[in-house]
ROPA-408794 format. One line per 5 residues: their letters; for each residue z, y, x of N, C-alpha, C. Coordinates in steps of 0.1 Angstrom, whole numbers. Example, Ala and Ser with C-alpha at 12.3 -4.5 7.8 and 13.67 -1.06 7.14 Angstrom:
2
as	78:-57:132:78:-45:123:78:-33:132 ~ 71:-22:128:71:-11:137:79:0:129 .
***
This chain:
376
matdl	-937:-2599:-388:-948:-2605:-381:-942:-2610:-368 ~ -935:-2604:-359:-929:-2611:-348:-917:-2621:-353 ~ -912:-2619:-362:-901:-2631:-368:-909:-2643:-372 ~ -921:-2642:-379:-931:-2652:-382:-934:-2659:-371 ~ -938:-2653:-361:-944:-2661:-350:-933:-2668:-343 .
aekak	-922:-2662:-343:-912:-2668:-335:-905:-2683:-342 ~ -907:-2682:-357:-905:-2693:-364:-916:-2703:-363 ~ -927:-2700:-360:-938:-2709:-359:-937:-2714:-343 ~ -932:-2707:-333:-930:-2711:-321:-919:-2720:-321 ~ -908:-2720:-328:-897:-2728:-328:-902:-2742:-334 .
aafvd	-910:-2741:-340:-916:-2754:-349:-923:-2761:-337 ~ -932:-2754:-332:-939:-2760:-322:-928:-2766:-310 ~ -923:-2761:-308:-911:-2765:-296:-906:-2775:-301 ~ -900:-2776:-314:-894:-2791:-319:-907:-2803:-320 ~ -916:-2799:-322:-928:-2808:-322:-932:-2811:-307 .
ddfql	-927:-2807:-298:-928:-2809:-282:-943:-2803:-280 ~ -945:-2794:-287:-958:-2788:-283:-956:-2771:-274 ~ -950:-2775:-262:-944:-2763:-257:-953:-2755:-251 ~ -965:-2756:-251:-978:-2747:-244:-980:-2738:-258 ~ -980:-2743:-271:-984:-2736:-282:-970:-2727:-285 .
aidly	-958:-2732:-281:-948:-2723:-284:-948:-2712:-275 ~ -950:-2713:-262:-951:-2705:-250:-966:-2692:-260 ~ -974:-2695:-263:-983:-2688:-267:-978:-2681:-279 ~ -972:-2688:-287:-966:-2679:-299:-956:-2669:-295 ~ -947:-2676:-286:-937:-2663:-282:-942:-2653:-274 .
tqain	-954:-2654:-267:-959:-2645:-261:-967:-2634:-270 ~ -971:-2638:-281:-979:-2629:-292:-967:-2623:-297 ~ -953:-2630:-301:-943:-2621:-307:-936:-2610:-297 ~ -936:-2614:-285:-932:-2607:-272:-940:-2592:-273 ~ -954:-2592:-275:-962:-2582:-275:-958:-2572:-285 .
isprn	-956:-2579:-300:-952:-2571:-311:-938:-2564:-306 ~ -929:-2572:-303:-914:-2571:-300:-909:-2571:-289 ~ -915:-2560:-277:-911:-2565:-264:-897:-2562:-261 ~ -887:-2557:-269:-875:-2554:-264:-865:-2565:-272 ~ -869:-2578:-277:-864:-2587:-282:-859:-2598:-273 .
adlfa	-846:-2597:-271:-841:-2607:-258:-840:-2622:-262 ~ -840:-2624:-276:-842:-2639:-280:-855:-2643:-278 ~ -865:-2638:-278:-879:-2640:-277:-882:-2645:-262 ~ -877:-2636:-252:-877:-2641:-238:-868:-2651:-235 ~ -857:-2654:-238:-848:-2666:-240:-857:-2680:-241 .
draqa	-860:-2677:-253:-866:-2689:-260:-879:-2694:-252 ~ -887:-2685:-250:-901:-2687:-239:-895:-2694:-225 ~ -884:-2690:-223:-879:-2694:-209:-877:-2708:-209 ~ -870:-2713:-224:-868:-2727:-225:-880:-2733:-225 ~ -891:-2729:-232:-904:-2734:-232:-909:-2736:-220 .
niklg	-909:-2728:-212:-915:-2728:-199:-908:-2740:-189 ~ -894:-2739:-192:-885:-2749:-184:-892:-2762:-187 ~ -896:-2767:-200:-901:-2777:-205:-912:-2781:-199 ~ -921:-2773:-196:-933:-2776:-188:-932:-2775:-176 ~ -923:-2772:-168:-919:-2772:-154:-925:-2757:-147 .
nytea	-927:-2750:-157:-929:-2735:-152:-918:-2726:-147 ~ -910:-2732:-137:-897:-2726:-136:-898:-2714:-132 ~ -906:-2708:-123:-907:-2694:-118:-910:-2684:-132 ~ -918:-2689:-139:-919:-2679:-153:-905:-2679:-160 ~ -900:-2694:-163:-888:-2693:-166:-877:-2684:-163 .
vadas	-876:-2683:-148:-866:-2673:-145:-869:-2658:-146 ~ -881:-2655:-146:-884:-2643:-151:-883:-2637:-164 ~ -887:-2648:-175:-881:-2646:-186:-867:-2646:-189 ~ -859:-2652:-182:-846:-2651:-184:-839:-2641:-181 ~ -843:-2637:-169:-841:-2623:-160:-840:-2610:-171 .
raiel	-855:-2609:-178:-856:-2600:-188:-848:-2602:-202 ~ -845:-2613:-205:-835:-2615:-214:-821:-2609:-210 ~ -817:-2612:-200:-804:-2609:-195:-803:-2591:-196 ~ -816:-2587:-190:-817:-2573:-189:-815:-2566:-202 ~ -821:-2571:-216:-821:-2565:-224:-807:-2570:-231 .
dpsmt	-802:-2580:-232:-790:-2582:-235:-779:-2591:-229 ~ -770:-2584:-218:-764:-2590:-209:-754:-2597:-215 ~ -752:-2599:-226:-738:-2607:-233:-746:-2624:-238 ~ -761:-2623:-236:-766:-2635:-242:-764:-2649:-232 ~ -755:-2655:-237:-752:-2666:-228:-762:-2679:-228 .
kayyr	-772:-2679:-234:-782:-2690:-231:-792:-2686:-224 ~ -791:-2669:-221:-804:-2666:-210:-798:-2672:-199 ~ -782:-2667:-195:-778:-2670:-182:-779:-2686:-179 ~ -778:-2695:-186:-778:-2710:-187:-793:-2713:-183 ~ -805:-2709:-192:-816:-2712:-188:-820:-2704:-175 .
kgtac	-818:-2695:-170:-821:-2688:-158:-813:-2700:-146 ~ -800:-2703:-148:-795:-2712:-139:-804:-2724:-135 ~ -804:-2730:-149:-812:-2742:-150:-826:-2741:-141 ~ -836:-2730:-142:-846:-2730:-138:-847:-2726:-123 ~ -834:-2717:-119:-832:-2719:-106:-828:-2729:-99 .
fklee	-822:-2738:-105:-816:-2751:-100:-828:-2759:-98 ~ -837:-2759:-107:-851:-2768:-105:-859:-2764:-93 ~ -858:-2751:-91:-866:-2744:-78:-856:-2745:-65 ~ -845:-2755:-66:-837:-2753:-55:-830:-2742:-51 ~ -831:-2733:-59:-822:-2718:-57:-809:-2718:-61 .
yhtak	-801:-2727:-54:-786:-2733:-57:-778:-2718:-58 ~ -780:-2709:-50:-771:-2696:-47:-776:-2688:-59 ~ -787:-2686:-61:-791:-2679:-76:-786:-2687:-85 ~ -789:-2698:-90:-785:-2706:-99:-768:-2703:-103 ~ -759:-2706:-91:-749:-2706:-94:-744:-2689:-100 .
aalek	-749:-2681:-93:-742:-2669:-96:-748:-2667:-112 ~ -757:-2672:-115:-761:-2666:-131:-754:-2676:-137 ~ -751:-2688:-135:-741:-2697:-142:-727:-2693:-143 ~ -722:-2688:-132:-710:-2682:-132:-707:-2670:-141 ~ -717:-2662:-140:-717:-2651:-154:-717:-2654:-164 .
galla	-727:-2665:-170:-725:-2674:-181:-714:-2679:-184 ~ -708:-2685:-177:-696:-2692:-179:-681:-2682:-184 ~ -684:-2671:-178:-674:-2660:-183:-676:-2655:-197 ~ -686:-2659:-205:-690:-2655:-216:-686:-2667:-226 ~ -689:-2680:-219:-688:-2691:-229:-681:-2701:-220 .
qndlr	-665:-2698:-221:-657:-2704:-213:-654:-2719:-219 ~ -657:-2722:-229:-656:-2734:-234:-668:-2745:-235 ~ -678:-2739:-226:-691:-2746:-226:-691:-2752:-212 ~ -690:-2767:-213:-688:-2775:-202:-702:-2777:-194 ~ -713:-2771:-201:-726:-2773:-194:-726:-2765:-181 .
ftkli	-719:-2753:-185:-717:-2742:-173:-712:-2747:-158 ~ -698:-2753:-164:-690:-2761:-151:-696:-2773:-146 ~ -703:-2778:-153:-710:-2791:-147:-721:-2789:-138 ~ -728:-2777:-143:-741:-2774:-134:-736:-2766:-121 ~ -725:-2758:-123:-721:-2750:-112:-715:-2761:-99 .
aecde	-709:-2771:-104:-706:-2781:-96:-714:-2788:-90 ~ -725:-2791:-96:-738:-2796:-89:-743:-2786:-78 ~ -745:-2772:-83:-747:-2764:-73:-741:-2764:-60 ~ -726:-2766:-62:-718:-2763:-51:-720:-2774:-40 ~ -724:-2789:-45:-728:-2801:-39:-739:-2796:-32 .
hiaee	-752:-2791:-38:-763:-2793:-31:-764:-2777:-21 ~ -755:-2768:-21:-753:-2757:-14:-749:-2764:1 ~ -736:-2771:-3:-729:-2778:11:-739:-2784:20 ~ -747:-2795:11:-757:-2803:16:-767:-2794:26 ~ -773:-2787:17:-783:-2778:26:-779:-2769:35 .
ankfs	-766:-2766:33:-761:-2757:47:-760:-2767:60 ~ -757:-2781:57:-756:-2790:69:-767:-2793:74 ~ -778:-2796:64:-793:-2800:70:-798:-2788:77 ~ -798:-2776:71:-806:-2763:75:-798:-2762:92 ~ -787:-2763:92:-781:-2758:106:-786:-2770:116 .
ssltl	-785:-2781:112:-792:-2793:120:-807:-2792:123 ~ -813:-2787:116:-828:-2785:116:-832:-2777:125 ~ -823:-2761:127:-825:-2754:134:-818:-2757:149 ~ -811:-2762:151:-805:-2767:164:-814:-2779:171 ~ -820:-2789:164:-827:-2799:168:-841:-2794:174 .
nappv	-847:-2783:164:-860:-2781:161:-861:-2767:168 ~ -851:-2762:174:-856:-2747:183:-863:-2747:195 ~ -875:-2737:192:-885:-2739:205:-878:-2735:217 ~ -886:-2741:227:-879:-2737:242:-882:-2724:247 ~ -872:-2717:254:-875:-2705:256:-880:-2702:272 .
pahes	-890:-2697:274:-898:-2695:285:-888:-2688:295 ~ -893:-2691:310:-881:-2686:319:-881:-2672:322 ~ -890:-2665:315:-891:-2653:316:-883:-2642:307 ~ -878:-2652:295:-874:-2647:284:-857:-2646:286 ~ -849:-2637:279:-836:-2641:277:-832:-2648:265 .
tgsql	-822:-2655:268:-815:-2664:258:-807:-2658:247 ~ -804:-2666:236:-798:-2657:227:-803:-2656:214 ~ -797:-2649:204:-800:-2649:190:-809:-2637:187 ~ -814:-2629:198:-819:-2618:198:-832:-2619:188 ~ -834:-2608:181:-846:-2607:172:-861:-2602:178 .
ldktt	-873:-2605:169:-883:-2600:173:-884:-2587:170 ~ -895:-2579:181:-897:-2564:177:-906:-2563:165 ~ -908:-2552:161:-914:-2548:149:-932:-2549:154 ~ -933:-2548:165:-947:-2549:171:-955:-2560:172 ~ -945:-2574:171:-951:-2586:171:-949:-2594:161 .
gnvle	-954:-2605:159:-952:-2612:149:-967:-2618:144 ~ -967:-2628:133:-978:-2631:129:-979:-2626:113 ~ -988:-2623:110:-991:-2616:95:-1003:-2624:90 ~ -1001:-2624:76:-1012:-2634:69:-1016:-2625:56 ~ -1029:-2623:54:-1032:-2616:40:-1029:-2629:31 .
aeqgv	-1020:-2623:21:-1017:-2632:9:-1029:-2631:2 ~ -1029:-2647:-6:-1040:-2650:-14:-1037:-2642:-27 ~ -1049:-2637:-33:-1049:-2630:-45:-1045:-2638:-56 ~ -1039:-2634:-68:-1035:-2642:-77:-1023:-2644:-82 ~ -1020:-2648:-95:-1006:-2651:-98:-1002:-2665:-96 .
nilnq	-991:-2667:-90:-987:-2679:-84:-983:-2689:-94 ~ -988:-2700:-97:-986:-2711:-110:-980:-2723:-103 ~ -969:-2726:-104:-962:-2737:-99:-969:-2751:-107 ~ -973:-2751:-120:-979:-2764:-126:-992:-2765:-123 ~ -995:-2770:-114:-1009:-2771:-110:-1018:-2779:-118 .
sketq	-1011:-2787:-127:-1018:-2800:-135:-1025:-2791:-147 ~ -1021:-2779:-150:-1030:-2773:-160:-1046:-2769:-156 ~ -1055:-2774:-167:-1070:-2772:-161:-1071:-2757:-168 ~ -1069:-2748:-163:-1071:-2733:-163:-1082:-2727:-153 ~ -1090:-2718:-158:-1095:-2711:-149:-1089:-2701:-143 .
pvqpk	-1090:-2699:-128:-1083:-2689:-122:-1086:-2677:-126 ~ -1074:-2666:-126:-1078:-2654:-133:-1077:-2642:-123 ~ -1085:-2635:-123:-1088:-2624:-112:-1076:-2614:-113 ~ -1067:-2614:-103:-1055:-2605:-105:-1059:-2588:-107 ~ -1051:-2581:-113:-1056:-2568:-115:-1054:-2558:-102 .
yrhsy	-1045:-2562:-94:-1040:-2557:-82:-1040:-2567:-69 ~ -1044:-2564:-57:-1043:-2569:-47:-1030:-2567:-41 ~ -1025:-2580:-33:-1011:-2576:-24:-1015:-2584:-12 ~ -1006:-2578:-2:-1005:-2584:11:-991:-2583:17 ~ -989:-2589:29:-974:-2588:33:-978:-2589:49 .
yqksd	-967:-2582:56:-962:-2584:70:-949:-2586:71 ~ -944:-2593:83:-931:-2594:86:-926:-2589:98 ~ -910:-2586:95:-904:-2582:110:-895:-2595:112 ~ -887:-2592:122:-877:-2603:124:-866:-2605:114 ~ -863:-2593:106:-853:-2594:97:-858:-2592:82 .
evvvt	-869:-2590:81:-874:-2588:67:-888:-2588:66 ~ -894:-2592:52:-909:-2594:50:-910:-2583:41 ~ -922:-2575:44:-927:-2564:35:-940:-2567:29 ~ -936:-2568:14:-948:-2572:6:-954:-2559:0 ~ -968:-2556:2:-974:-2544:-6:-983:-2550:-19 .
vfakg	-981:-2543:-31:-989:-2546:-39:-998:-2533:-42 ~ -1011:-2531:-41:-1019:-2519:-41:-1019:-2516:-57 ~ -1012:-2510:-62:-1011:-2507:-75:-1009:-2490:-75 ~ -1024:-2485:-81:-1023:-2471:-77:-1018:-2461:-91 ~ -1012:-2452:-90:-1009:-2443:-97:-1001:-2449:-112 .
vpank	-993:-2458:-106:-986:-2466:-119:-970:-2462:-120 ~ -966:-2456:-131:-954:-2449:-135:-942:-2460:-129 ~ -932:-2451:-123:-921:-2460:-117:-913:-2467:-127 ~ -912:-2464:-141:-903:-2468:-150:-912:-2482:-156 ~ -924:-2486:-150:-933:-2496:-159:-933:-2509:-147 .
vfvdf	-927:-2507:-135:-928:-2517:-126:-913:-2522:-126 ~ -912:-2537:-127:-899:-2543:-129:-901:-2555:-115 ~ -891:-2554:-107:-889:-2565:-97:-876:-2568:-99 ~ -878:-2583:-93:-865:-2591:-93:-866:-2600:-84 ~ -852:-2600:-78:-852:-2609:-65:-842:-2619:-69 .
geqil	-846:-2632:-64:-834:-2644:-64:-834:-2649:-50 ~ -828:-2661:-48:-825:-2668:-36:-838:-2670:-27 ~ -847:-2676:-33:-862:-2677:-29:-874:-2674:-38 ~ -872:-2666:-47:-881:-2660:-56:-882:-2646:-59 ~ -893:-2641:-59:-897:-2626:-64:-904:-2627:-75 .
svtid	-902:-2618:-83:-909:-2616:-94:-911:-2600:-96 ~ -926:-2598:-98:-930:-2584:-98:-939:-2586:-114 ~ -934:-2575:-122:-943:-2570:-134:-945:-2556:-135 ~ -957:-2555:-137:-961:-2540:-140:-967:-2540:-154 ~ -959:-2537:-162:-965:-2532:-177:-968:-2518:-180 .
vpgen	-981:-2515:-179:-985:-2504:-185:-990:-2501:-197 ~ -988:-2494:-206:-991:-2496:-222:-1010:-2493:-219 ~ -1013:-2502:-230:-1027:-2503:-229:-1035:-2508:-221 ~ -1029:-2517:-208:-1033:-2523:-201:-1031:-2537:-198 ~ -1036:-2547:-195:-1032:-2561:-194:-1019:-2559:-183 .
kyhfq	-1008:-2569:-190:-995:-2570:-179:-999:-2577:-166 ~ -992:-2572:-156:-996:-2578:-142:-984:-2587:-140 ~ -988:-2600:-134:-974:-2607:-130:-976:-2614:-118 ~ -967:-2614:-109:-965:-2619:-93:-953:-2625:-93 ~ -954:-2636:-94:-939:-2646:-91:-938:-2656:-82 .
prlfg	-942:-2655:-68:-942:-2665:-61:-930:-2669:-58 ~ -926:-2684:-56:-918:-2689:-49:-921:-2687:-34 ~ -910:-2679:-27:-912:-2677:-13:-910:-2686:-3 ~ -918:-2685:10:-916:-2694:18:-901:-2695:26 ~ -893:-2687:26:-883:-2689:31:-868:-2680:21 .
kivpd	-858:-2682:24:-850:-2675:15:-843:-2662:20 ~ -840:-2655:10:-839:-2641:11:-822:-2637:7 ~ -821:-2623:10:-806:-2620:3:-810:-2606:-7 ~ -811:-2613:-18:-812:-2602:-31:-806:-2591:-29 ~ -793:-2589:-28:-786:-2578:-27:-790:-2566:-17 .
kckfe	-795:-2572:-7:-802:-2563:4:-817:-2562:2 ~ -825:-2566:-8:-839:-2564:-8:-839:-2552:-20 ~ -850:-2543:-17:-854:-2531:-23:-868:-2530:-26 ~ -871:-2520:-35:-888:-2517:-36:-886:-2503:-39 ~ -901:-2499:-36:-902:-2484:-37:-916:-2482:-43 .
vlstk	-918:-2473:-56:-930:-2471:-63:-935:-2460:-55 ~ -946:-2460:-52:-954:-2449:-43:-966:-2447:-52 ~ -972:-2434:-47:-985:-2432:-57:-997:-2440:-53 ~ -999:-2447:-44:-1011:-2459:-44:-1003:-2474:-42 ~ -992:-2477:-42:-989:-2485:-40:-975:-2492:-43 .
veirl	-969:-2502:-44:-955:-2508:-46:-952:-2515:-36 ~ -943:-2510:-26:-939:-2517:-17:-925:-2521:-17 ~ -925:-2537:-13:-912:-2544:-18:-907:-2548:-2 ~ -893:-2547:-1:-888:-2551:15:-878:-2564:11 ~ -883:-2572:14:-875:-2587:13:-867:-2589:24 .
akaep	-853:-2588:25:-841:-2591:36:-843:-2606:39 ~ -848:-2611:49:-846:-2625:53:-832:-2631:52 ~ -829:-2642:48:-816:-2649:49:-811:-2653:64 ~ -825:-2657:72:-823:-2662:84:-835:-2655:92 ~ -833:-2654:106:-845:-2647:113:-855:-2657:117 .
inwts	-863:-2662:109:-873:-2674:109:-886:-2670:109 ~ -894:-2676:110:-907:-2671:112:-915:-2677:100 ~ -921:-2669:90:-929:-2671:77:-940:-2674:80 ~ -947:-2686:78:-962:-2688:81:-967:-2685:70 ~ -962:-2683:60:-969:-2679:47:-958:-2670:38 .
leyqk	-965:-2664:28:-959:-2658:19:-950:-2667:10 ~ -956:-2678:5:-951:-2686:-7:-949:-2699:0 ~ -940:-2705:-5:-933:-2718:-3:-945:-2729:-2 ~ -946:-2735:8:-954:-2747:8:-945:-2761:13 ~ -947:-2770:7:-941:-2782:8:-943:-2791:21 .
eaavl	-958:-2787:26:-961:-2793:41:-962:-2781:51 ~ -951:-2772:46:-949:-2763:59:-939:-2769:69 ~ -942:-2764:82:-935:-2769:93:-921:-2765:94 ~ -913:-2774:102:-898:-2770:104:-898:-2756:107 ~ -889:-2749:100:-886:-2735:103:-881:-2732:118 .
qrinv	-886:-2720:124:-883:-2720:138:-875:-2704:138 ~ -863:-2703:145:-858:-2689:148:-867:-2682:156 ~ -865:-2670:156:-873:-2659:167:-865:-2656:174 ~ -869:-2657:188:-861:-2651:201:-869:-2641:205 ~ -864:-2631:212:-869:-2619:218:-862:-2615:230 .
tsspg	-869:-2610:241:-863:-2607:253:-857:-2593:253 ~ -845:-2591:257:-840:-2579:258:-839:-2572:273 ~ -847:-2578:281:-846:-2570:294:-858:-2562:295 ~ -859:-2548:297:-871:-2539:296:-880:-2545:306 ~ -893:-2538:302:-906:-2544:313:-907:-2558:310 .
vqkpt	-902:-2567:303:-910:-2581:301:-916:-2584:289 ~ -926:-2588:289:-935:-2591:280:-927:-2599:269 ~ -930:-2595:256:-924:-2600:243:-929:-2609:238 ~ -923:-2620:234:-930:-2632:228:-935:-2630:218 ~ -946:-2640:210:-954:-2637:199:-946:-2650:191 .
ypssk	-950:-2650:179:-948:-2661:168:-955:-2671:171 ~ -950:-2685:170:-956:-2694:169:-967:-2694:160 ~ -982:-2697:161:-991:-2698:151:-1002:-2705:155 ~ -1009:-2711:148:-1022:-2718:146:-1034:-2709:148 ~ -1031:-2697:151:-1043:-2688:151:-1045:-2684:165 .
prttd	-1059:-2684:172:-1061:-2683:185:-1060:-2669:188 ~ -1060:-2659:178:-1056:-2645:182:-1045:-2639:181 ~ -1039:-2628:186:-1028:-2622:180:-1032:-2608:173 ~ -1022:-2604:166:-1027:-2591:160:-1019:-2578:163 ~ -1027:-2566:165:-1022:-2554:170:-1016:-2545:158 .
wekle	-1006:-2548:158:-998:-2541:145:-999:-2527:146 ~ -997:-2521:158:-995:-2508:159:-1013:-2499:154 ~ -1021:-2509:158:-1036:-2503:154:-1037:-2506:140 ~ -1032:-2516:132:-1032:-2520:121:-1024:-2509:109 ~ -1014:-2507:116:-1004:-2496:110:-1012:-2481:111 .
aqvkk	-1018:-2479:121:-1025:-2467:122:-1036:-2464:113 ~ -1044:-2476:110:-1056:-2478:102:-1050:-2475:85 ~ -1040:-2483:84:-1034:-2480:69:-1030:-2469:66 ~ -1025:-2461:78:-1021:-2446:74:-1031:-2437:71 ~ -1042:-2441:79:-1057:-2433:80:-1060:-2434:66 .
eekee	-1062:-2445:61:-1067:-2447:47:-1061:-2442:35 ~ -1048:-2443:37:-1040:-2437:25:-1042:-2421:25 ~ -1044:-2417:39:-1047:-2403:41:-1060:-2397:35 ~ -1072:-2406:38:-1083:-2403:34:-1087:-2408:20 ~ -1075:-2413:12:-1080:-2417:-3:-1080:-2407:-11 .
kldgd	-1090:-2407:-20:-1094:-2400:-28:-1083:-2398:-42 ~ -1075:-2392:-45:-1071:-2392:-58:-1077:-2385:-69 ~ -1072:-2386:-82:-1076:-2378:-92:-1063:-2373:-99 ~ -1067:-2361:-108:-1056:-2356:-116:-1045:-2352:-111 ~ -1033:-2357:-116:-1022:-2350:-112:-1017:-2352:-99 .
aalnk	-1022:-2366:-96:-1018:-2371:-81:-1025:-2367:-71 ~ -1038:-2363:-72:-1046:-2352:-64:-1037:-2341:-60 ~ -1033:-2334:-72:-1028:-2319:-72:-1012:-2323:-67 ~ -1004:-2332:-68:-992:-2334:-64:-994:-2337:-48 ~ -1003:-2343:-43:-1006:-2347:-30:-1010:-2333:-22 .
lfgdi	-1015:-2326:-28:-1021:-2311:-22:-1010:-2305:-20 ~ -999:-2303:-32:-986:-2294:-29:-977:-2299:-18 ~ -979:-2313:-18:-970:-2320:-10:-973:-2317:5 ~ -987:-2318:9:-994:-2315:23:-990:-2300:22 ~ -989:-2290:16:-988:-2278:18:-974:-2275:21 .
yqnad	-963:-2282:16:-952:-2278:16:-949:-2285:30 ~ -952:-2298:35:-948:-2306:45:-951:-2298:59 ~ -964:-2292:55:-969:-2281:69:-962:-2268:69 ~ -956:-2264:60:-951:-2250:59:-939:-2247:66 ~ -940:-2235:71:-925:-2230:77:-916:-2227:67 .
edmrr	-902:-2221:72:-893:-2223:63:-895:-2213:51 ~ -901:-2201:55:-903:-2190:48:-914:-2192:35 ~ -924:-2201:38:-934:-2204:29:-927:-2214:18 ~ -919:-2222:24:-911:-2233:17:-905:-2224:6 ~ -894:-2216:11:-888:-2207:2:-900:-2201:-8 .
amiks	-908:-2194:-5:-916:-2188:-14:-922:-2197:-24 ~ -927:-2208:-21:-930:-2221:-29:-922:-2223:-39 ~ -910:-2226:-34:-899:-2230:-45:-896:-2218:-56 ~ -893:-2206:-47:-892:-2194:-58:-902:-2192:-66 ~ -913:-2190:-63:-924:-2189:-73:-925:-2196:-85 .
fvess	-923:-2211:-79:-925:-2220:-89:-915:-2223:-101 ~ -901:-2217:-95:-892:-2219:-106:-890:-2208:-115 ~ -893:-2197:-110:-891:-2185:-117:-905:-2183:-126 ~ -916:-2188:-122:-924:-2185:-130:-929:-2198:-141 ~ -918:-2207:-144:-918:-2218:-151:-930:-2226:-148 .
gtvls	-933:-2229:-134:-944:-2236:-129:-958:-2233:-131 ~ -962:-2218:-132:-974:-2214:-133:-977:-2204:-122 ~ -970:-2204:-115:-975:-2195:-101:-968:-2204:-89 ~ -975:-2204:-79:-974:-2210:-65:-976:-2202:-53 ~ -968:-2193:-47:-970:-2184:-37:-963:-2190:-22 .
tnwke	-972:-2188:-13:-965:-2192:0:-962:-2176:9 ~ -963:-2165:1:-960:-2154:8:-945:-2150:3 ~ -937:-2152:14:-924:-2149:12:-921:-2134:10 ~ -929:-2126:19:-929:-2112:17:-931:-2105:4 ~ -941:-2114:-5:-946:-2108:-16:-936:-2111:-26 .
vgtkk	-930:-2123:-26:-922:-2125:-38:-906:-2127:-34 ~ -902:-2124:-21:-890:-2128:-16:-881:-2117:-26 ~ -886:-2103:-28:-881:-2092:-33:-880:-2089:-47 ~ -884:-2096:-56:-887:-2095:-69:-888:-2108:-76 ~ -887:-2108:-88:-890:-2118:-95:-902:-2122:-101 .
vegsp	-906:-2134:-100:-919:-2137:-102:-922:-2142:-116 ~ -934:-2134:-122:-933:-2135:-135:-942:-2148:-139 ~ -944:-2153:-150:-948:-2167:-153:-963:-2162:-156 ~ -975:-2167:-154:-990:-2163:-155:-995:-2178:-159 ~ -994:-2179:-173:-1003:-2191:-179:-1017:-2190:-176 .
pdgme	-1025:-2199:-177:-1039:-2200:-179:-1046:-2195:-190 ~ -1055:-2189:-188:-1063:-2182:-201:-1063:-2192:-213 ~ -1058:-2185:-225:-1059:-2192:-235:-1046:-2199:-241 ~ -1036:-2198:-232:-1023:-2207:-232:-1011:-2197:-233 ~ -1001:-2198:-240:-990:-2187:-238:-977:-2195:-234 .
lkkwe	-970:-2187:-225:-957:-2190:-219:-944:-2188:-228 ~ -941:-2200:-229:-930:-2198:-240:-915:-2200:-232 ~ -904:-2194:-236:-892:-2197:-229:-883:-2207:-239 ~ -877:-2216:-236:-870:-2224:-246:-856:-2220:-243 ~ -846:-2220:-254:-833:-2218:-253:-829:-2235:-250 .
y	-817:-2234:-243:-811:-2245:-241:-796:-2245:-248 .
***
């Protein structure tokens, strides 16, 4: 079935019906989700339609499934190049060139990346020098960075970022909302996905691309693939899947103020962030069109309060209860909890060390169930 759909998609691609090809490849992927060729070929169709962010995500998935697929590296490099992600493009192309040493397409595109990287470095350096904001008299000079408690934070717009604005499609309500805030050296993006298994969350970092996919069986797949406002350092970026959210930390390539999470052509010239180092001196705020400032200490306390008061269900609620007990317990209570839980095969949890410390804790299964010991 997946093979038939793939053949129809190829025929549609040859006929220049790229949207139909994408739809057919998507159907085939739903049937055969670990077929690297399907992702690589859908990436090519997305490139033809100018959906470069989606193409990067597809090519990255193909590489993950088959690290030896040369066409996936070339298509990722091509899409990143179109997005002006020259460092990321070059890295993908160099890996592909090692697998296809006689393919001159890689050599040519790598050379073009080098040209743009050099040109971009010169322009960026000049822009920062000419447009650096004046430093007030009470502030110290230098390249000191902004403290966590200051800055401009905007609520990110909900929805999947779609670069091809010409499509006449109805806006899709996202499954999960997201927001972000920034520090001097990083941007923290939060996707409020509750109770999602960690192995169903896929996050990919590019030079100026973030790709988040949450694929839970039986539910609609969630995609969030924005082109970012500024450049990041992919090797220093990381993410963590928590019980109520996915927290993503993007390491800034330059200590500049992001006026939004996503790239905007009309964005103002980037500005470096300066901060005072003298104690007792008022810290500067980000340049902003907003007439008000944000009390981030108050906002952080509010978020923590909401997480603490959030009502969980099932295993998540039980795990939180045990975690709270363990966190507030003394050393003897923690020893008792660990010993009783391990020795009883997870059927007994005691906090009384005097009771369980001198004897082996026997298993106590629920009524109607039988405790079995497995041979390893």
